[in-house]
PyMOL CGO cylinders between C-alpha atoms (Angstrom):
from pymol import cmd
from pymol.cgo import CYLINDER

trace = [
    CYLINDER, -64.73, -60.09, 1.72, -63.54, -63.25, 3.43, 0.3, 1, 1, 1, 1, 1, 1,
    CYLINDER, -63.54, -63.25, 3.43, -65.47, -64.76, 6.31, 0.3, 1, 1, 1, 1, 1, 1,
    CYLINDER, -65.47, -64.76, 6.31, -63.40, -65.54, 9.40, 0.3, 1, 1, 1, 1, 1, 1,
    CYLINDER, -63.40, -65.54, 9.40, -64.51, -68.54, 11.46, 0.3, 1, 1, 1, 1, 1, 1,
    CYLINDER, -64.51, -68.54, 11.46, -65.49, -67.83, 15.07, 0.3, 1, 1, 1, 1, 1, 1,
    CYLINDER, -65.49, -67.83, 15.07, -62.75, -69.98, 16.60, 0.3, 1, 1, 1, 1, 1, 1,
    CYLINDER, -62.75, -69.98, 16.60, -59.94, -67.90, 15.02, 0.3, 1, 1, 1, 1, 1, 1,
    CYLINDER, -59.94, -67.90, 15.02, -58.79, -64.85, 16.98, 0.3, 1, 1, 1, 1, 1, 1,
    CYLINDER, -58.79, -64.85, 16.98, -58.20, -61.71, 14.94, 0.3, 1, 1, 1, 1, 1, 1,
    CYLINDER, -58.20, -61.71, 14.94, -56.44, -59.74, 17.67, 0.3, 1, 1, 1, 1, 1, 1,
    CYLINDER, -56.44, -59.74, 17.67, -54.32, -60.67, 20.65, 0.3, 1, 1, 1, 1, 1, 1,
    CYLINDER, -54.32, -60.67, 20.65, -56.45, -60.84, 23.75, 0.3, 1, 1, 1, 1, 1, 1,
    CYLINDER, -56.45, -60.84, 23.75, -55.17, -60.69, 27.30, 0.3, 1, 1, 1, 1, 1, 1,
    CYLINDER, -55.17, -60.69, 27.30, -58.63, -61.39, 28.74, 0.3, 1, 1, 1, 1, 1, 1,
    CYLINDER, -58.63, -61.39, 28.74, -61.61, -62.58, 26.71, 0.3, 1, 1, 1, 1, 1, 1,
    CYLINDER, -61.61, -62.58, 26.71, -62.53, -59.62, 24.53, 0.3, 1, 1, 1, 1, 1, 1,
    CYLINDER, -62.53, -59.62, 24.53, -59.87, -57.36, 26.07, 0.3, 1, 1, 1, 1, 1, 1,
    CYLINDER, -59.87, -57.36, 26.07, -56.76, -56.63, 24.04, 0.3, 1, 1, 1, 1, 1, 1,
    CYLINDER, -56.76, -56.63, 24.04, -53.72, -54.49, 24.62, 0.3, 1, 1, 1, 1, 1, 1,
    CYLINDER, -53.72, -54.49, 24.62, -55.48, -51.34, 23.38, 0.3, 1, 1, 1, 1, 1, 1,
    CYLINDER, -55.48, -51.34, 23.38, -58.27, -51.70, 25.95, 0.3, 1, 1, 1, 1, 1, 1,
    CYLINDER, -58.27, -51.70, 25.95, -55.82, -52.36, 28.79, 0.3, 1, 1, 1, 1, 1, 1,
    CYLINDER, -55.82, -52.36, 28.79, -53.81, -49.25, 27.84, 0.3, 1, 1, 1, 1, 1, 1,
    CYLINDER, -53.81, -49.25, 27.84, -56.99, -47.13, 27.75, 0.3, 1, 1, 1, 1, 1, 1,
    CYLINDER, -56.99, -47.13, 27.75, -57.96, -48.44, 31.18, 0.3, 1, 1, 1, 1, 1, 1,
    CYLINDER, -57.96, -48.44, 31.18, -54.50, -47.65, 32.57, 0.3, 1, 1, 1, 1, 1, 1,
    CYLINDER, -54.50, -47.65, 32.57, -54.64, -44.14, 31.11, 0.3, 1, 1, 1, 1, 1, 1,
    CYLINDER, -54.64, -44.14, 31.11, -58.04, -43.55, 32.69, 0.3, 1, 1, 1, 1, 1, 1,
    CYLINDER, -58.04, -43.55, 32.69, -56.73, -44.71, 36.08, 0.3, 1, 1, 1, 1, 1, 1,
    CYLINDER, -56.73, -44.71, 36.08, -53.87, -42.22, 35.70, 0.3, 1, 1, 1, 1, 1, 1,
    CYLINDER, -53.87, -42.22, 35.70, -56.27, -39.38, 34.79, 0.3, 1, 1, 1, 1, 1, 1,
    CYLINDER, -56.27, -39.38, 34.79, -58.51, -40.28, 37.73, 0.3, 1, 1, 1, 1, 1, 1,
    CYLINDER, -58.51, -40.28, 37.73, -55.52, -40.34, 40.10, 0.3, 1, 1, 1, 1, 1, 1,
    CYLINDER, -55.52, -40.34, 40.10, -54.31, -36.92, 38.91, 0.3, 1, 1, 1, 1, 1, 1,
    CYLINDER, -54.31, -36.92, 38.91, -57.78, -35.38, 39.24, 0.3, 1, 1, 1, 1, 1, 1,
    CYLINDER, -57.78, -35.38, 39.24, -58.21, -36.89, 42.70, 0.3, 1, 1, 1, 1, 1, 1,
    CYLINDER, -58.21, -36.89, 42.70, -54.89, -35.35, 43.80, 0.3, 1, 1, 1, 1, 1, 1,
    CYLINDER, -54.89, -35.35, 43.80, -55.72, -31.92, 42.37, 0.3, 1, 1, 1, 1, 1, 1,
    CYLINDER, -55.72, -31.92, 42.37, -59.35, -31.46, 43.37, 0.3, 1, 1, 1, 1, 1, 1,
    CYLINDER, -59.35, -31.46, 43.37, -61.60, -32.17, 46.31, 0.3, 1, 1, 1, 1, 1, 1,
    CYLINDER, -61.60, -32.17, 46.31, -61.50, -33.96, 49.59, 0.3, 1, 1, 1, 1, 1, 1,
    CYLINDER, -61.50, -33.96, 49.59, -63.11, -37.10, 50.95, 0.3, 1, 1, 1, 1, 1, 1,
    CYLINDER, -63.11, -37.10, 50.95, -65.87, -38.56, 48.77, 0.3, 1, 1, 1, 1, 1, 1,
    CYLINDER, -65.87, -38.56, 48.77, -65.13, -36.21, 45.88, 0.3, 1, 1, 1, 1, 1, 1,
    CYLINDER, -65.13, -36.21, 45.88, -61.61, -37.67, 45.62, 0.3, 1, 1, 1, 1, 1, 1,
    CYLINDER, -61.61, -37.67, 45.62, -63.03, -41.19, 45.58, 0.3, 1, 1, 1, 1, 1, 1,
    CYLINDER, -63.03, -41.19, 45.58, -65.54, -40.15, 42.89, 0.3, 1, 1, 1, 1, 1, 1,
    CYLINDER, -65.54, -40.15, 42.89, -62.82, -38.61, 40.68, 0.3, 1, 1, 1, 1, 1, 1,
    CYLINDER, -62.82, -38.61, 40.68, -60.56, -41.63, 41.14, 0.3, 1, 1, 1, 1, 1, 1,
    CYLINDER, -60.56, -41.63, 41.14, -63.27, -44.21, 40.34, 0.3, 1, 1, 1, 1, 1, 1,
    CYLINDER, -63.27, -44.21, 40.34, -65.42, -42.43, 37.71, 0.3, 1, 1, 1, 1, 1, 1,
    CYLINDER, -65.42, -42.43, 37.71, -63.02, -42.49, 34.74, 0.3, 1, 1, 1, 1, 1, 1,
    CYLINDER, -63.02, -42.49, 34.74, -61.82, -46.11, 35.12, 0.3, 1, 1, 1, 1, 1, 1,
    CYLINDER, -61.82, -46.11, 35.12, -65.40, -47.40, 35.55, 0.3, 1, 1, 1, 1, 1, 1,
    CYLINDER, -65.40, -47.40, 35.55, -66.59, -45.38, 32.55, 0.3, 1, 1, 1, 1, 1, 1,
    CYLINDER, -66.59, -45.38, 32.55, -63.68, -46.64, 30.42, 0.3, 1, 1, 1, 1, 1, 1,
    CYLINDER, -63.68, -46.64, 30.42, -64.31, -50.22, 31.49, 0.3, 1, 1, 1, 1, 1, 1,
    CYLINDER, -64.31, -50.22, 31.49, -68.00, -49.98, 30.55, 0.3, 1, 1, 1, 1, 1, 1,
    CYLINDER, -68.00, -49.98, 30.55, -67.24, -48.33, 27.20, 0.3, 1, 1, 1, 1, 1, 1,
    CYLINDER, -67.24, -48.33, 27.20, -64.61, -50.93, 26.23, 0.3, 1, 1, 1, 1, 1, 1,
    CYLINDER, -64.61, -50.93, 26.23, -66.59, -53.94, 27.53, 0.3, 1, 1, 1, 1, 1, 1,
    CYLINDER, -66.59, -53.94, 27.53, -67.19, -56.38, 24.65, 0.3, 1, 1, 1, 1, 1, 1,
    CYLINDER, -67.19, -56.38, 24.65, -70.77, -56.82, 23.43, 0.3, 1, 1, 1, 1, 1, 1,
    CYLINDER, -70.77, -56.82, 23.43, -72.33, -60.27, 24.02, 0.3, 1, 1, 1, 1, 1, 1,
    CYLINDER, -72.33, -60.27, 24.02, -73.06, -60.82, 20.30, 0.3, 1, 1, 1, 1, 1, 1,
    CYLINDER, -73.06, -60.82, 20.30, -69.39, -60.26, 19.35, 0.3, 1, 1, 1, 1, 1, 1,
    CYLINDER, -69.39, -60.26, 19.35, -69.96, -57.07, 17.34, 0.3, 1, 1, 1, 1, 1, 1,
    CYLINDER, -69.96, -57.07, 17.34, -67.22, -55.13, 19.15, 0.3, 1, 1, 1, 1, 1, 1,
    CYLINDER, -67.22, -55.13, 19.15, -67.68, -52.70, 22.00, 0.3, 1, 1, 1, 1, 1, 1,
    CYLINDER, -67.68, -52.70, 22.00, -69.50, -49.44, 22.59, 0.3, 1, 1, 1, 1, 1, 1,
    CYLINDER, -69.50, -49.44, 22.59, -66.38, -47.39, 21.78, 0.3, 1, 1, 1, 1, 1, 1,
    CYLINDER, -66.38, -47.39, 21.78, -65.98, -48.99, 18.33, 0.3, 1, 1, 1, 1, 1, 1,
    CYLINDER, -65.98, -48.99, 18.33, -69.68, -48.47, 17.60, 0.3, 1, 1, 1, 1, 1, 1,
    CYLINDER, -69.68, -48.47, 17.60, -69.43, -44.77, 18.54, 0.3, 1, 1, 1, 1, 1, 1,
    CYLINDER, -69.43, -44.77, 18.54, -66.32, -44.35, 16.35, 0.3, 1, 1, 1, 1, 1, 1,
    CYLINDER, -66.32, -44.35, 16.35, -68.06, -46.02, 13.39, 0.3, 1, 1, 1, 1, 1, 1,
    CYLINDER, -68.06, -46.02, 13.39, -71.11, -43.78, 13.89, 0.3, 1, 1, 1, 1, 1, 1,
    CYLINDER, -71.11, -43.78, 13.89, -68.96, -40.63, 13.90, 0.3, 1, 1, 1, 1, 1, 1,
    CYLINDER, -68.96, -40.63, 13.90, -67.13, -41.75, 10.74, 0.3, 1, 1, 1, 1, 1, 1,
    CYLINDER, -67.13, -41.75, 10.74, -70.43, -42.53, 9.02, 0.3, 1, 1, 1, 1, 1, 1,
    CYLINDER, -70.43, -42.53, 9.02, -71.98, -39.19, 9.94, 0.3, 1, 1, 1, 1, 1, 1,
    CYLINDER, -71.98, -39.19, 9.94, -68.92, -37.23, 8.85, 0.3, 1, 1, 1, 1, 1, 1,
    CYLINDER, -68.92, -37.23, 8.85, -68.70, -39.07, 5.52, 0.3, 1, 1, 1, 1, 1, 1,
    CYLINDER, -68.70, -39.07, 5.52, -72.27, -38.21, 4.54, 0.3, 1, 1, 1, 1, 1, 1,
    CYLINDER, -72.27, -38.21, 4.54, -72.70, -35.47, 1.98, 0.3, 1, 1, 1, 1, 1, 1,
    CYLINDER, -72.70, -35.47, 1.98, -74.21, -32.23, 3.19, 0.3, 1, 1, 1, 1, 1, 1,
    CYLINDER, -74.21, -32.23, 3.19, -76.94, -30.84, 0.95, 0.3, 1, 1, 1, 1, 1, 1,
    CYLINDER, -76.94, -30.84, 0.95, -77.89, -27.21, 1.27, 0.3, 1, 1, 1, 1, 1, 1,
    CYLINDER, -77.89, -27.21, 1.27, -81.43, -26.01, 0.79, 0.3, 1, 1, 1, 1, 1, 1,
    CYLINDER, -81.43, -26.01, 0.79, -81.84, -23.08, -1.59, 0.3, 1, 1, 1, 1, 1, 1,
]
cmd.load_cgo(trace, "trace")
């Protein structure tokens, strides 16, 4: 395993810590929120549906301060780790 110095960027970033993948996820969540706001509810419920998914996506993809990724990548690694563990049955 090679160590990468901190001043070298591994991925293309549009904003600090935000790459193309995160921007696309945020745009998709805005689209989902817009569709749900059009289909369901009136007044404050429409505002809730429109704002909930983009805010949740932004918080999940927000980079961690120590540079270890974001909450979404940590959740994905946890799911992969749990699914790769061997299951032992008790007799």
